C-alpha positions as CSV (number, residue, x, y, z in Angstrom):
1,M,53.3,-59.6,-42.4
2,S,52.3,-56.6,-43.7
3,L,49.2,-55.0,-40.8
4,P,47.1,-53.3,-43.6
5,F,46.5,-50.0,-41.4
6,S,49.8,-48.2,-40.1
7,P,50.4,-47.6,-36.1
8,G,49.3,-43.3,-36.6
9,Q,45.6,-44.7,-38.7
10,I,45.1,-48.1,-35.9
11,V,45.2,-45.4,-33.0
12,Q,43.4,-42.6,-34.8
13,R,40.7,-45.4,-35.6
14,G,40.4,-46.7,-32.1
15,R,39.9,-43.0,-30.4
16,Q,37.4,-42.3,-33.3
17,A,35.0,-45.9,-31.8
18,Q,35.5,-45.0,-28.4
19,G,34.2,-41.1,-29.6
20,I,31.2,-41.7,-30.9
21,Y,30.0,-45.1,-28.7
22,G,30.2,-42.4,-25.7
23,L,28.4,-40.6,-27.4
24,I,25.6,-43.5,-27.9
25,E,25.8,-44.6,-24.6
26,R,25.5,-40.8,-23.5
27,T,22.8,-39.6,-25.8
28,F,20.2,-42.6,-25.7
29,L,22.0,-46.5,-24.8
30,V,20.9,-47.2,-21.3
31,D,21.6,-49.9,-19.2
32,G,23.5,-51.2,-22.8
33,Q,20.0,-51.5,-24.1
34,P,18.2,-50.7,-27.6
35,P,16.9,-47.1,-27.7
36,R,13.9,-47.1,-27.1
37,M,10.5,-44.8,-27.8
38,V,9.7,-42.8,-24.1
39,G,6.8,-45.2,-22.9
40,M,6.6,-47.6,-25.4
41,G,7.7,-51.2,-25.6
42,K,9.5,-51.6,-28.7
43,P,13.3,-50.8,-29.9
44,A,13.3,-47.7,-32.3
45,R,13.6,-48.3,-35.4
46,V,16.6,-45.9,-36.4
47,H,18.0,-42.8,-34.1
48,I,19.4,-39.5,-36.5
49,V,21.6,-38.3,-34.2
50,N,23.2,-33.8,-34.5
51,T,27.0,-35.1,-33.2
52,V,27.4,-31.4,-32.2
53,T,24.0,-30.3,-30.1
54,G,23.8,-34.0,-28.8
55,E,19.8,-33.7,-30.3
56,N,18.3,-37.4,-31.0
57,I,15.1,-37.9,-33.2
58,P,13.8,-41.4,-32.5
59,V,11.9,-43.5,-35.1
60,L,9.5,-45.8,-34.4
61,F,7.4,-47.1,-37.4
62,N,9.3,-46.1,-40.4
63,P,11.6,-45.6,-42.3
64,N,10.7,-49.3,-44.1
65,E,13.4,-49.3,-45.5
66,L,17.5,-48.1,-45.6
67,T,18.9,-48.4,-48.7
68,R,23.0,-48.4,-49.1
69,A,25.6,-47.8,-51.3
70,L,28.8,-47.6,-52.6
71,A,31.0,-45.9,-56.4
72,V,34.3,-47.7,-57.1
73,Q,35.8,-45.0,-59.0
74,Y,38.0,-47.2,-61.4
75,E,40.1,-45.5,-64.7
76,D,39.6,-46.0,-68.0
77,F,42.0,-46.0,-70.6
78,G,41.6,-46.1,-74.7
79,V,44.8,-47.9,-76.2
80,M,44.6,-47.6,-79.9
81,G,45.0,-50.7,-81.6
82,L,44.0,-53.2,-78.4
83,G,41.3,-55.6,-77.9
84,H,40.5,-54.3,-74.1
85,Q,40.4,-51.0,-71.7
86,P,42.4,-51.3,-69.3
87,Q,41.1,-50.1,-66.3
88,H,43.3,-48.3,-63.2
89,F,41.6,-48.6,-59.9
90,R,41.5,-45.2,-58.2
91,F,38.5,-45.7,-54.9
92,T,36.1,-47.0,-53.3
93,G,34.4,-43.9,-52.8
94,N,32.9,-43.7,-49.2
95,Q,29.8,-45.2,-48.9
96,E,25.5,-43.7,-49.1
97,I,22.5,-43.5,-47.3
98,R,19.5,-42.9,-47.8
99,L,16.6,-43.2,-46.1
100,T,13.4,-42.0,-46.4
101,F,10.4,-40.8,-43.3
102,G,6.6,-39.5,-43.8
103,F,4.8,-37.4,-41.6
104,Q,1.0,-38.0,-40.4
105,K,-0.1,-35.7,-37.6
106,L,-3.9,-33.5,-37.9
107,G,-4.6,-31.9,-34.2
108,K,-2.6,-28.0,-33.4
109,S,0.1,-30.3,-30.8
110,G,1.0,-32.5,-33.7
111,R,1.5,-30.7,-36.2
112,A,3.9,-28.6,-33.8
113,E,5.8,-31.2,-33.8
114,M,5.8,-32.7,-36.1
115,R,7.2,-29.0,-38.1
116,S,10.0,-29.1,-35.5
117,Q,11.2,-32.6,-36.0
118,M,10.8,-31.6,-40.1
119,R,13.0,-28.5,-39.5
120,F,15.8,-31.3,-37.8
121,F,16.5,-32.8,-40.7
122,E,16.7,-29.8,-43.1
123,S,19.5,-27.8,-40.1
124,L,21.9,-30.8,-40.7
125,C,22.2,-29.4,-44.0
126,Y,23.0,-25.8,-42.7
127,P,27.0,-24.6,-41.1
128,V,26.1,-25.3,-37.6
129,R,27.9,-22.2,-35.8
130,Q,30.1,-21.2,-34.0
131,S,31.5,-18.5,-31.5
132,D,31.1,-15.6,-34.1
133,R,31.9,-17.8,-37.3
134,S,30.0,-20.9,-38.9
135,S,32.0,-24.5,-39.1
136,A,30.5,-27.2,-41.5
137,P,27.6,-28.7,-40.7
138,P,27.0,-31.7,-38.3
139,P,28.2,-35.2,-38.8
140,V,24.9,-36.8,-38.5
141,L,25.2,-40.4,-36.3
142,I,22.4,-42.9,-38.0
143,V,22.0,-46.3,-35.8
144,W,19.4,-48.9,-36.6
145,P,19.5,-51.1,-33.9
146,G,21.1,-54.4,-34.6
147,Y,22.5,-53.3,-38.3
148,E,23.8,-49.9,-38.8
149,S,25.5,-47.5,-36.3
150,I,27.3,-45.1,-38.4
151,V,28.7,-41.4,-38.9
152,C,28.0,-39.6,-42.0
153,T,27.0,-36.2,-43.0
154,A,23.6,-34.8,-44.9
155,R,25.0,-34.4,-48.4
156,E,20.9,-34.2,-50.2
157,W,17.4,-32.5,-48.4
158,E,14.2,-33.1,-50.1
159,E,10.7,-32.2,-48.2
160,V,7.5,-32.8,-50.2
161,A,3.8,-31.4,-48.4
162,S,0.9,-33.4,-49.7
163,R,-1.6,-32.7,-47.3
164,F,-2.4,-28.9,-45.3
165,A,-4.6,-27.8,-42.8
166,F,-7.9,-26.3,-43.7
167,E,-8.1,-23.6,-41.7
168,T,-4.4,-22.3,-41.7
169,L,-2.5,-24.1,-44.9
170,E,0.8,-26.2,-42.5
171,P,1.3,-28.7,-43.7
172,I,-0.5,-31.9,-42.1
173,A,1.1,-34.8,-43.8
174,A,4.3,-34.9,-45.9
175,V,8.0,-36.8,-46.5
176,V,11.6,-36.4,-46.1
177,S,14.4,-37.8,-48.2
178,M,17.8,-37.5,-47.0
179,A,21.3,-38.9,-48.1
180,F,23.8,-39.2,-46.0
181,K,27.0,-39.7,-46.6
182,E,29.5,-42.0,-44.2
183,L,32.7,-39.1,-42.6
184,R,35.4,-42.1,-41.7
185,R,38.4,-41.2,-41.3
186,Y,40.2,-44.2,-42.8
187,T,41.1,-47.2,-44.9
188,L,39.0,-49.8,-45.5
189,T,40.7,-53.2,-47.1
190,S,38.1,-56.5,-48.4
191,D,39.0,-58.5,-45.0
192,I,38.2,-55.9,-42.4
193,V,34.7,-55.6,-44.8
194,R,34.4,-59.3,-44.0
195,E,35.2,-59.5,-40.5
196,G,33.0,-57.0,-40.0
197,R,35.0,-54.4,-38.2
């Protein structure tokens, strides 16, 4: 019986899983319970974590949906005189995650908090400065308790401000849409996905 992974891939996958769980535990899990907003009894719907800095943004009431998509790549060949077009499988792309976050704050302190959170999402698209040079943007951990926990890279960011304060013209309502792509360092096969490993 052949294994779906080489021994080196199994060790690498195990280390990656341990590292992610350790990050989740250190960042916001308390006694094995789902993450919760301070002072709230209800678990946050989703957490976005900058894995380099450990910053964690819990979102209680939105987004209302999480979109997951995969692209499967085939090479289509055109053969003269053949009544069909052969397809050769190339690879299954990394999973894409799309989320939309809504913001609305009326008071001055609320607007400052809103801008801080919106800048957090935007900052996930820029390289992290380490000593005198910049590296790549940070890996992002997305946790939807009871449904999804995945490490991604930010691939797309869009902010639409729809209402503005009368006296300062700063946004008081906005929507941030983001696209993330799974950061996977191991090979998945059909049976592994079916078993949920």
